C-alpha positions as CSV (number, residue, x, y, z in Angstrom):
1,M,25.2,-71.1,-64.0
2,N,27.2,-68.3,-62.4
3,K,26.9,-66.2,-65.5
4,G,23.1,-66.5,-65.6
5,C,22.8,-65.5,-61.9
6,L,24.9,-62.4,-62.5
7,I,22.8,-61.3,-65.5
8,A,19.6,-61.8,-63.4
9,L,21.0,-59.8,-60.5
10,V,22.0,-56.9,-62.8
11,A,18.5,-56.9,-64.4
12,I,16.9,-56.7,-60.9
13,L,19.0,-53.7,-60.0
14,V,18.1,-51.9,-63.2
15,I,14.5,-52.5,-62.6
16,L,14.7,-51.2,-59.0
17,T,16.6,-48.1,-60.1
18,I,14.0,-47.2,-62.7
19,G,11.2,-47.8,-60.3
20,L,12.7,-45.5,-57.6
21,G,13.3,-42.8,-60.2
22,I,9.7,-42.8,-61.3
23,Y,8.5,-42.8,-57.7
24,F,10.6,-39.8,-56.6
25,T,9.7,-37.9,-59.8
26,R,6.0,-38.3,-59.2
27,N,6.3,-37.3,-55.5
28,M,8.3,-34.2,-56.4
29,S,5.8,-33.2,-59.1
30,G,3.0,-33.7,-56.6
31,E,4.8,-31.5,-54.0
32,E,5.3,-28.7,-56.6
33,D,1.6,-28.9,-57.5
34,A,0.5,-28.8,-53.9
35,Y,0.0,-25.3,-52.2
36,E,-1.9,-23.7,-49.4
37,L,-3.8,-20.4,-49.4
38,T,-4.2,-17.8,-46.7
39,Q,-5.9,-14.4,-46.4
40,P,-4.9,-11.0,-45.0
41,Y,-6.4,-10.3,-41.5
42,I,-6.8,-7.5,-39.1
43,T,-4.5,-7.6,-36.0
44,D,-2.3,-5.6,-33.6
45,I,1.4,-5.7,-34.3
46,M,4.0,-4.8,-31.7
47,Q,7.7,-4.6,-32.5
48,K,10.0,-5.0,-29.4
49,T,13.5,-5.9,-28.4
50,V,14.5,-7.8,-25.4
51,A,17.2,-6.7,-22.9
52,T,18.6,-9.3,-20.5
53,G,20.1,-8.3,-17.1
54,S,19.3,-8.3,-13.5
55,I,17.6,-6.3,-10.7
56,K,19.9,-4.1,-8.6
57,P,19.4,-1.5,-5.9
58,R,19.9,2.1,-7.1
59,K,21.9,2.9,-4.0
60,E,24.3,0.3,-2.6
61,V,27.1,1.1,-0.1
62,M,30.0,-0.9,1.4
63,I,30.6,-0.4,5.1
64,K,34.3,-0.2,6.1
65,P,35.9,-0.2,9.6
66,Q,37.8,2.8,10.9
67,V,40.4,0.6,12.6
68,S,42.3,-2.6,11.9
69,G,41.8,-5.6,14.1
70,I,39.6,-8.7,14.6
71,V,35.8,-8.9,14.4
72,E,34.9,-9.4,18.0
73,R,31.1,-9.4,17.6
74,L,28.5,-9.1,14.9
75,F,25.2,-7.5,16.0
76,L,23.2,-7.9,12.7
77,E,22.9,-10.3,9.8
78,A,21.9,-10.2,6.2
79,G,18.3,-9.3,5.6
80,D,18.0,-7.0,8.7
81,L,16.7,-3.5,8.3
82,V,19.0,-0.8,9.6
83,Q,19.0,3.0,10.1
84,Q,21.9,5.4,9.9
85,G,24.0,5.0,13.1
86,D,23.0,1.4,14.0
87,R,25.8,-0.8,15.2
88,I,26.8,-3.6,12.8
89,A,30.0,-5.0,14.4
90,K,32.6,-4.4,17.0
91,I,36.3,-4.6,16.3
92,K,38.9,-5.8,18.8
93,L,42.1,-3.8,18.3
94,V,45.5,-5.6,18.3
95,P,48.0,-2.7,18.7
96,S,51.7,-3.3,18.4
97,P,53.9,-2.7,21.5
98,V,55.8,0.0,19.5
99,N,52.7,2.0,19.0
100,I,51.8,1.7,22.7
101,N,55.2,2.8,23.8
102,N,55.1,5.8,21.4
103,A,51.7,6.8,22.7
104,Q,52.8,6.5,26.4
105,S,55.9,8.7,25.6
106,S,53.6,11.3,24.0
107,V,51.5,11.4,27.1
108,E,54.5,11.9,29.4
109,L,55.9,14.6,27.2
110,A,52.6,16.4,26.9
111,K,52.2,16.2,30.7
112,M,55.6,17.8,31.3
113,R,54.8,20.7,28.9
114,Y,51.5,21.3,30.6
115,E,53.0,21.4,34.1
116,D,55.7,23.8,32.9
117,A,53.1,26.1,31.3
118,T,51.0,26.0,34.5
119,R,53.9,26.9,36.7
120,E,54.9,29.9,34.5
121,L,51.3,31.1,34.5
122,S,51.2,30.9,38.3
123,R,54.4,32.8,38.7
124,Q,53.3,35.5,36.3
125,R,50.0,35.9,38.2
126,K,51.9,36.5,41.4
127,V,54.1,39.1,39.7
128,S,51.1,40.8,38.2
129,S,49.1,40.9,41.4
130,K,51.9,42.8,43.1
131,K,52.8,44.8,40.0
132,L,56.4,43.9,40.5
133,D,57.2,44.0,36.8
134,I,55.7,47.4,36.4
135,E,57.4,48.7,39.6
136,N,60.7,47.5,38.5
137,A,60.3,49.2,35.1
138,R,59.3,52.4,36.8
139,M,62.3,52.4,39.1
140,D,64.6,51.7,36.3
141,M,63.1,54.6,34.3
142,E,63.4,57.1,37.3
143,N,67.0,56.1,37.9
144,A,67.9,56.5,34.3
145,I,66.2,60.0,34.2
146,R,68.2,61.1,37.3
147,E,71.4,60.0,35.7
148,E,70.6,61.8,32.5
149,R,69.9,65.0,34.4
150,R,73.1,64.7,36.4
151,Y,75.2,64.2,33.3
152,K,73.4,67.0,31.6
153,Q,74.6,69.4,34.4
154,L,78.1,68.0,34.2
155,L,78.0,68.6,30.4
156,S,77.0,72.2,31.1
157,D,79.9,72.6,33.6
158,G,82.3,71.1,31.0
159,V,83.2,68.1,33.1
160,V,82.1,65.3,30.7
161,A,82.1,65.1,26.9
162,D,78.9,65.3,24.9
163,A,79.3,61.6,23.8
164,E,79.2,60.5,27.4
165,Y,76.0,62.5,28.0
166,Q,74.3,61.1,24.9
167,R,74.8,57.6,26.2
168,F,72.9,58.3,29.4
169,K,70.2,60.3,27.5
170,L,69.6,57.3,25.2
171,D,69.4,54.9,28.2
172,A,66.8,57.2,29.8
173,E,64.6,57.1,26.7
174,L,64.9,53.3,26.5
175,R,63.9,52.9,30.1
176,K,60.9,55.2,29.6
177,T,59.8,53.2,26.6
178,T,60.2,50.0,28.5
179,Y,58.0,51.3,31.3
180,E,55.3,52.4,28.9
181,N,55.3,49.0,27.1
182,Q,55.2,47.2,30.5
183,L,52.0,49.0,31.3
184,I,50.4,47.7,28.1
185,V,51.7,44.2,27.9
186,S,51.2,43.2,31.6
187,D,47.7,42.0,31.0
188,N,48.6,40.5,27.6
189,T,51.3,38.4,29.1
190,L,48.8,36.8,31.4
191,Q,46.5,36.1,28.5
192,Q,49.2,34.6,26.4
193,L,50.3,32.3,29.3
194,A,46.7,31.2,29.9
195,N,46.3,30.4,26.2
196,E,49.6,28.4,26.4
197,V,48.2,26.4,29.3
198,N,45.0,25.6,27.4
199,I,47.0,24.4,24.4
200,R,49.2,22.2,26.5
201,K,46.1,20.8,28.2
202,Q,44.5,20.0,24.9
203,E,47.8,18.2,23.8
204,L,47.7,16.2,27.0
205,N,44.1,15.2,26.5
206,A,44.7,14.2,22.8
207,A,47.7,12.1,23.8
208,R,45.7,10.3,26.5
209,N,42.8,9.7,24.1
210,N,45.2,8.3,21.5
211,L,46.6,5.9,24.1
212,Q,43.1,4.9,25.2
213,L,42.1,4.4,21.5
214,L,45.1,2.1,20.9
215,R,44.4,0.1,24.0
216,D,40.6,-0.2,24.0
217,G,39.5,1.2,20.6
218,A,37.3,3.7,22.3
219,S,37.6,7.0,24.2
220,A,35.4,8.3,26.9
221,N,35.7,11.9,25.6
222,F,34.2,11.1,22.2
223,A,30.7,10.1,21.3
224,A,31.9,8.2,18.2
225,V,33.6,4.9,19.0
226,S,36.2,4.0,16.4
227,N,36.1,0.3,17.0
228,Q,32.3,0.2,16.5
229,V,31.2,-0.3,12.9
230,L,28.1,1.8,12.3
231,S,25.7,2.0,9.4
232,T,26.1,5.1,7.3
233,V,22.7,4.9,5.5
234,D,19.2,3.6,6.0
235,G,18.3,0.3,4.2
236,M,18.7,-3.4,4.3
237,I,21.8,-5.4,4.9
238,L,22.4,-7.5,1.8
239,D,25.5,-9.2,2.8
240,I,28.0,-9.5,5.7
241,P,31.1,-11.2,4.2
242,V,33.0,-11.5,7.4
243,E,32.6,-13.8,10.4
244,E,33.4,-13.2,14.1
245,G,37.2,-13.7,14.5
246,S,38.0,-12.5,10.9
247,S,40.8,-10.0,10.5
248,V,39.9,-6.7,9.0
249,I,41.9,-3.7,7.7
250,E,40.8,-0.1,8.1
251,R,40.2,2.2,5.2
252,N,43.0,4.7,4.4
253,N,44.6,6.6,1.5
254,F,46.4,3.4,0.4
255,N,43.9,0.7,1.0
256,E,40.1,0.7,0.5
257,G,39.7,-1.5,3.6
258,T,37.8,-4.7,4.4
259,S,34.0,-4.6,3.7
260,I,32.1,-5.4,6.9
261,A,28.6,-5.2,5.3
262,T,26.8,-4.2,2.1
263,I,23.7,-2.0,2.7
264,A,21.2,-1.0,0.0
265,D,17.9,0.9,-0.2
266,M,15.5,-1.9,-1.5
267,N,12.7,0.6,-2.0
268,S,14.5,2.1,-5.0
269,L,15.4,-0.6,-7.6
270,I,16.6,-0.5,-11.2
271,F,16.9,-3.0,-14.0
272,E,20.4,-3.1,-15.4
273,G,20.9,-5.0,-18.7
274,T,22.2,-5.0,-22.2
275,V,20.7,-4.7,-25.7
276,D,22.2,-5.6,-29.1
277,E,23.8,-2.8,-31.2
278,S,21.2,-3.4,-33.9
279,D,18.4,-2.1,-31.6
280,V,20.2,0.6,-29.5
281,G,19.6,3.2,-32.2
282,K,15.9,2.8,-31.8
283,L,15.9,3.4,-28.0
284,K,15.1,6.7,-26.3
285,V,15.2,7.6,-22.6
286,G,11.7,7.4,-21.2
287,M,10.6,4.4,-23.2
288,P,8.4,1.9,-21.2
289,L,9.6,-1.6,-20.4
290,K,7.8,-4.7,-19.3
291,L,10.1,-6.7,-16.9
292,S,9.9,-10.4,-16.4
293,V,11.7,-12.0,-13.5
294,G,12.7,-15.6,-13.9
295,A,12.1,-16.5,-10.3
296,L,8.6,-15.0,-10.3
297,E,6.3,-16.6,-12.8
298,D,3.3,-14.9,-14.4
299,I,4.3,-11.5,-12.9
300,T,5.5,-8.5,-14.8
301,F,6.8,-5.1,-13.6
302,D,6.6,-1.7,-15.3
303,A,9.8,0.2,-15.8
304,A,11.0,3.3,-17.6
305,L,14.2,3.6,-19.5
306,E,16.5,6.2,-17.9
307,Y,20.0,5.5,-19.2
308,I,21.6,4.3,-22.4
309,S,25.3,3.7,-22.4
310,P,27.3,5.8,-25.0
311,K,29.9,3.0,-25.2
312,G,29.4,-0.5,-26.3
313,I,31.0,-3.6,-24.8
314,V,31.9,-6.8,-26.7
315,E,30.3,-9.9,-25.4
316,E,30.9,-13.3,-27.2
317,G,31.8,-11.5,-30.5
318,T,28.8,-9.1,-30.5
319,V,28.6,-5.5,-29.4
320,K,26.2,-4.8,-26.5
321,F,25.1,-1.5,-24.9
322,E,24.2,-1.2,-21.2
323,I,20.9,0.3,-20.2
324,K,19.2,1.1,-16.9
325,A,15.5,1.4,-16.2
326,A,13.7,2.5,-13.0
327,I,11.3,-0.1,-11.7
328,E,7.9,1.4,-10.8
329,N,5.2,0.5,-8.3
330,V,6.7,-2.5,-6.6
331,K,4.3,-3.0,-3.7
332,D,3.0,-6.6,-3.1
333,V,6.1,-8.5,-4.3
334,F,9.6,-8.5,-2.7
335,L,12.2,-8.2,-5.4
336,R,15.6,-9.4,-4.3
337,A,18.8,-7.9,-5.5
338,G,20.5,-10.0,-8.2
339,Y,17.3,-11.5,-9.6
340,S,17.9,-12.3,-13.3
341,A,15.3,-10.5,-15.5
342,S,14.5,-9.6,-19.1
343,G,12.9,-6.5,-20.3
344,D,10.7,-6.1,-23.3
345,I,11.2,-2.6,-24.9
346,I,8.4,-1.6,-27.2
347,L,9.9,0.0,-30.3
348,G,6.7,0.4,-32.2
349,K,3.0,-0.6,-32.2
350,R,0.2,-0.7,-34.7
351,D,-3.4,-1.3,-33.7
352,S,-6.0,-3.0,-36.0
353,V,-4.0,-3.0,-39.2
354,L,-4.0,-5.3,-42.2
355,A,-1.3,-8.0,-41.9
356,L,0.1,-11.2,-43.2
357,K,2.5,-13.7,-41.9
358,E,6.0,-12.5,-42.8
359,R,6.8,-15.9,-44.3
360,D,4.2,-15.3,-47.0
361,V,5.9,-12.1,-48.3
362,I,8.6,-12.3,-50.9
363,F,11.5,-10.0,-50.4
364,R,13.5,-9.3,-53.6
365,N,16.1,-6.5,-53.7
366,D,14.3,-3.5,-52.3
367,S,10.8,-4.6,-53.2
368,T,8.2,-6.9,-51.6
369,F,5.7,-9.1,-53.3
370,V,2.9,-11.6,-52.6
371,K,1.4,-14.2,-54.8
372,V,-2.3,-13.5,-55.2
373,Y,-4.5,-16.5,-56.2
374,K,-6.4,-15.9,-59.5
375,G,-8.1,-19.3,-59.8
376,N,-7.4,-22.4,-61.8
377,D,-4.0,-22.9,-60.0
378,Q,-2.9,-19.5,-61.3
379,F,-1.1,-16.9,-59.2
380,D,-0.2,-13.3,-59.8
381,E,2.9,-11.9,-58.2
382,T,1.7,-8.5,-56.9
383,A,4.0,-5.8,-55.5
384,V,3.0,-4.6,-52.0
385,E,4.2,-2.0,-49.5
386,V,4.8,-3.3,-46.0
387,G,5.2,-1.5,-42.6
388,L,5.9,-2.6,-39.1
389,S,7.0,-6.2,-38.5
390,N,7.5,-8.2,-35.3
391,G,9.4,-11.0,-37.0
392,I,6.3,-13.2,-37.4
393,E,3.6,-10.8,-38.7
394,I,4.1,-7.8,-41.0
395,E,1.9,-4.9,-41.7
396,L,0.4,-4.5,-45.2
397,L,0.3,-0.9,-46.3
398,T,-1.2,-1.9,-49.6
399,Q,-5.0,-2.2,-49.2
400,F,-6.3,-5.7,-49.8
401,D,-9.7,-7.2,-49.2
402,T,-9.6,-9.6,-46.3
403,S,-11.2,-12.2,-48.7
404,T,-8.2,-12.0,-51.1
405,Q,-6.4,-15.3,-51.2
406,V,-2.6,-15.4,-51.0
407,R,-0.3,-18.3,-51.4
408,V,1.4,-19.6,-48.3
409,M,5.2,-19.5,-48.9
410,A,6.0,-22.3,-46.6
411,N,9.6,-22.5,-47.6
């Protein structure tokens, strides 16, 4: 009984296997015999590449404070329009006691020097008004001349030696020269002392201003206030990354400083993106772009390619090249900085040309073919020349009648 059941089961499996084999053989034969036909047609073909990137302002600046301290007040916020010189923030200074003491000492020292220079100028004016310095020099000269003449007479009488006479003669000449110089430099001395007073006064004012700047962050003698953060350009505030009460650092040679605000000219925008290395060789400066912004549906913007990077960058294993394009005629739509966008760059275009679907063209080595239907399920593999392709449609340079039937190469 068991043996009979086993034989029957094996027989059933054999029959099923044979049946399935026949079924699949017939279906495959039917698929090989089935085909579709198409015809060449007239169309426009445009070849393009897509660059992905974002919208950016052409000119964007970071505003830094001139002094370190704490943000006491913010006058504007992101989105506000500003002009050059507008106040953005006020910084409260927190000077160290050491700096205050040094500044006070500088003021006292400058004050002492100024007072000394003023007293010396006053004394010299009194002397010059009475010509005491010139009179003293004249009297010294006359006395020296009289002594020289007296010793000259004594030399003639043989009372004194020649060396003794020469000493008085030299003294007379020196006194005469001193008198002549005093006539010249009397006015110059006053001018020099007056200049000295002015210099000491400027030093005193500078020391006082420095002390006031340390204490208050501002000086009454200067139009510019160092603790006021001002806009350096016209534009729109894109971002204010600090809050009232935040600590900020001034810009200097060793530190770029804390950014108080970012300002950009939103009337001049560019598209900045990347293209694949396989397409960069086809690009030229001046090529038109059609920009599509993800946040703005059904709206495109015209742009013109103005920069192609000479150096590629590796992104996810592929080499990309940076491009920049100037966005043109943005009037009715407000484009925000940072919008993601894609740009279609037209590499080539053919109008009203004969074309086929690229899938229906056979590519073999360096040649291309199509299968032309001859009737009675017969096809002739005909060599053709092709032109521009957009990846879906391809231009046929070989002339065909639009009634010619070509096999669809679905696979």
